N, C-alpha and C positions, 0 to 999 in steps of 0.2 A: 504493500500499499504506500502511496505517496502522501507526505505530510509536509506542511510548511510551518516552521516555528517562528513566531513573530516576537522578538524581544522588545520590551517597552518599559517605561516607568508608569505606574498607575496614577497618572495625572490627566486632568481634563484636556490639556494641550496636545496629547497624543491620540485622542479618540478619533479625530478626523483621519489621521494617517492609518489607524486601525481599520476604520470603515473602508478606506480605499483598498486595503488588502483583503478584507473579509468578503467584500462583494464578489470577488472572483471565485469563491469557494461555496461548497454545499453545506459544510458542517464547520461550526466554530466551537472549539473547546476552550472554555474559560478556566483560568487558574484560581479556582475557588471550590469549596466543598458543595456538594449537592444541597440545594435549598429549595424547598417546596414554594417559598414565597415568590421566587423568580418565575417559576412555572405558572403560578396563579396570575402574576402580572402579565406575562407574555400572552396568556390565553384570555386576558381581559377580565378576569374575575375580581381583581383589585386595581385601583388607580395608581398612577405613578407616585402621587403624594403618599398614598397608603403604603406602597412598597418601600419607599425611602424611610418613612417614619417608623416602619416596623423592622428595618434592617439594623443589625448591630454593626455600625460603621463609625470609624473615626474621621471619615472623609465624606461628609454629606454632599458636597458639591460634585465630587467625582462619582459617587453612587447615583446621584440624580441624572447627570449627563450620560453616564455609561448606560443606565437603564433605558433612557430615551433612545439611545443609539440601538441597543439590543432589540427593543420593540420594533423599531423601524426595519432592522435587518430580518427579524423574525416574520414580519408581515410581508416581506419580499420573498419569503420561502426558505430563508437560511435556518438550518436546524442548529439549535444552541444547546450545548451540553456543559455541565459543570463537572470537572474531574480534578480533584486534588485530595487523594486518599490519606495523606499524612495529616492534613488539617482536619479532615473528616473524622479521623480517629481521635485527634485531640479533642474535638467537640464531643464525641461520644464518651470519652474518658470523663469529661466534666459532668456530663449527664449521669453517668454511672455513679459518680460520687454523690450527686443529689438524691438519687433513688436507692442508694445503699447497695449497688451492684458492682462496686469498684473491683473487689478481689476476683469476683467471677469473670468480669469482662477482661481484666488484664492477665488472665491465664493464657489467653491466645498468644502464641509466639510472636506474631506480627505486631500486635498491640503492645506486648511487653517490650519489643525492640524500640518502637516509637517512643514509648514512655521513658525508657532509659536514655535515649538520645536527647529527648526534650528536657528531661531533668538535668542532664549534664550541661546543656546550653544555658537553660534558665538559671542554674546554679552559678555558673560563671558570670552571668549578667548581674545576679544579685551581689556576688563578690565585688564586681566592678562598682556597683552603686554604693556599696558600703565603703569601699576604698575612696570613692569620690567624696564621701562625707568627711573622711579623715583629712583629706587635702594634701596628701604626700604624692607629688607629681610622678616620681619614678615608680612608685607602687601602683598608681592609677594606670600608668602606661603598661606595666606588666599585666594587669588585669584585662586591659583592652586586647593585648596579644592573646592571652588565654581564652578570652571569649571568642575572638575571631577564629581560633583553631577549632573550638567546639561548634561554633556556628557553621563552619564549613562542613562538618560532619552531618549536621542537620540538613544542609542544602543537598549534600550527596544522597542522603536517604530519601528526601522529598522528591528529587529528580528521578531516582531509580524507581520509586513506587509509582510516580505519575506516569513514567514511560511504560511501565508494566500494565497499568490500568488502561492507558490509551491503546496498547497493543491488543486489548480484548475487544476493541471496536471492530465491527464488521460493516463499515461504511462503504457504500457504493460510490458516493460522491467524494470529491477531493476534500481533504481535511486541513483546516488551519488551526494552529494551537497557540493560544496566548501564553506568554511566559514573561515574568519579571526579568529584567536584564541581568540579574545575577545567576539565573538558572542555566548556566552555560553547559552543564553536563546533560541536560535533557536531550538535545540532539544526538549526543554521543550514545546515550543509552538507547535511544530509538533506533539508531543505525545498527546497534548490536542485536536488536530484535527484528532485523531485516526490513526496516523501513527505508524508503528513499527519502532523504530529508533535505529540504531547502531551508535556509534561514534568512531573515532580514532583521536588522537592528533599527528600530524606529528612531532611536536617539541619534544614530549616525545619519539616518536619512534626513532628520530635522537639521542637523548640523550642515549637511551639504546644501540644503535650501537656504541657510543663513551664511554660507561660505565660511564656515567655522570648522575648526578641528575639535573633536570631542576630547575632553580632558576628564579623566575619571578621578573621583575623590580617593584619597589614600586608604580609607577604611575598606572600600569596595575592592581596591587592588590587593590589599592584605588578605581579605577573605577569599578572593578568587585564587590567589597564589597557594593558599592551603588546600583549596578544592582540587587544584591541579597538581598538588604535591611538588610545587616548585621550590628550589632552594632560594632563600632570601639573603644569605650571606651577611647576616647581622643587621639588615636594614629594617627588620620588622618593628623594632622599637621606635625608629624614626617615623615610619609610616603610622604607627599607633599614636605617636605624639602629634603628628600633623592631623590625624583623624580627630583627635580631641579638640583641636582648635576649630576644625571644619564643623563639627557637630555643634560646638558652642556658638558659632556665628551664623549658621544657616537659619533662615526664617522657617517657622513652623506652620504658618498660616497657609491655607490653600489659595492659590492664585489662579485667576481665570485668564485665558488668552484674549488678546485684543488684536485689532488690525495692526496697530503700531508695534506690539510685542506679542507675537504668536506663541512664543515658548518662554514664558517668564521664569518658570522653575529651572528649565534647562540652562538658560543664560546665567542666572544667579549661581547655579551649581558649577558651571564651567569656570566662571570668573573666580569664584572662591577656591576651587580646586587648584587652579593655576597659582593663586596667591600662596596657599599653605604649602604647596609642594616646593616652593622656593625657600622655605624656612628650615633652618637647622634645629637640632634638638633644643638647645638653650633658648632660641628665639620662640619656639613653640611653648616652652615652659613660661616664659615671660608673658607672652600674649595670652595664654590660658588664664593666668592669675590676674592679668589686667582686665580681661572680660568679666571675671568673677567680681572684682572690685567695682567695676563700672556698673554692673547690674545688681550690686548689693546682694549677691547670692551667697547663701551660707553653705559651706562645705566642711 
C-alpha cells in the first residue's frame, strides 16, 4: 500500500497546507486517539461549537479551525480516521484508575510497556521541574538531557505502535497520514512494514514560500538525535542549555495567521532558534536567570 506522511506543527497556520495535501487522497489518518465526538461532529449530530467545547484541548483555536477543515474534507468524500494507539492506551489507563480496573487493565503486555515508558518520561519531567524550582542551572541542564533521552524512547514506541496500527488498514484509496514533525521514525517503521512511503514536511514547505531556511530549536534537535541514536560528542549539555532559554522566551499564546504574516508561530520559532543557537553555555546561563528576574518568576 502507498502512504504519504505529512509532517507538520499543530498550528492553525499549517491547516491550509494540510488541506492542499489531503484533497489529493481518499483517506486521512489523524494523529490522535479515536474519539466518538469527532465522528458525531462529522456526521452532523453535534455542532462545531459543541464539538470544541466538549473537547479536552489546550489549543481551542487550533481545535476549532481543524474541525472546520475536517468537516469540509469529510463532506467532499474524504474518509477521516483517528489512529494513535499509544495515546489511546494512556487515556484508557486513566479511565481504568477511575473505575478501579487499573491492575486488571495493565496486565496486558502492550499496556504494561506503554505504562513503563510513560512513567519513565513523566518521571524525568517531574525531576526537571523540581530542579527548576531549586534554581541550580547545571543540574537543571542535566535534567533536560535526561528527559530528552527518555522522551525519545516514548517517541520511538509511539511511532512503532502507530505504524503497526496503520498497517492493519485495508484501504483501497490512497492514504495520507498526519504526523507531528518530531515523529521522524514513523515513515521508517512503515517502510519496514512494506509500505511505499512518501513524505512532505509542511514546515519546510512554508519556509520555501517565505524564502527562508528552517532552523530547528535545540531541544527538538537533542530529542531527534537520541531517537536516531546519534553521537552528540558532548554537545548535549549545550543544546539543553540553549533549549532552556528557547522555552523561557517562546510565546505560549495561540497565534492566528494573517495576510501580512501567514506563519506567525513558525517565524517566531525560527528567529528565536537562530538566536539561542549562537549562545555558548555561560551566555545561556546568564540569559536564563535574566529572564527569570525580568518576569519575577520564582525558582
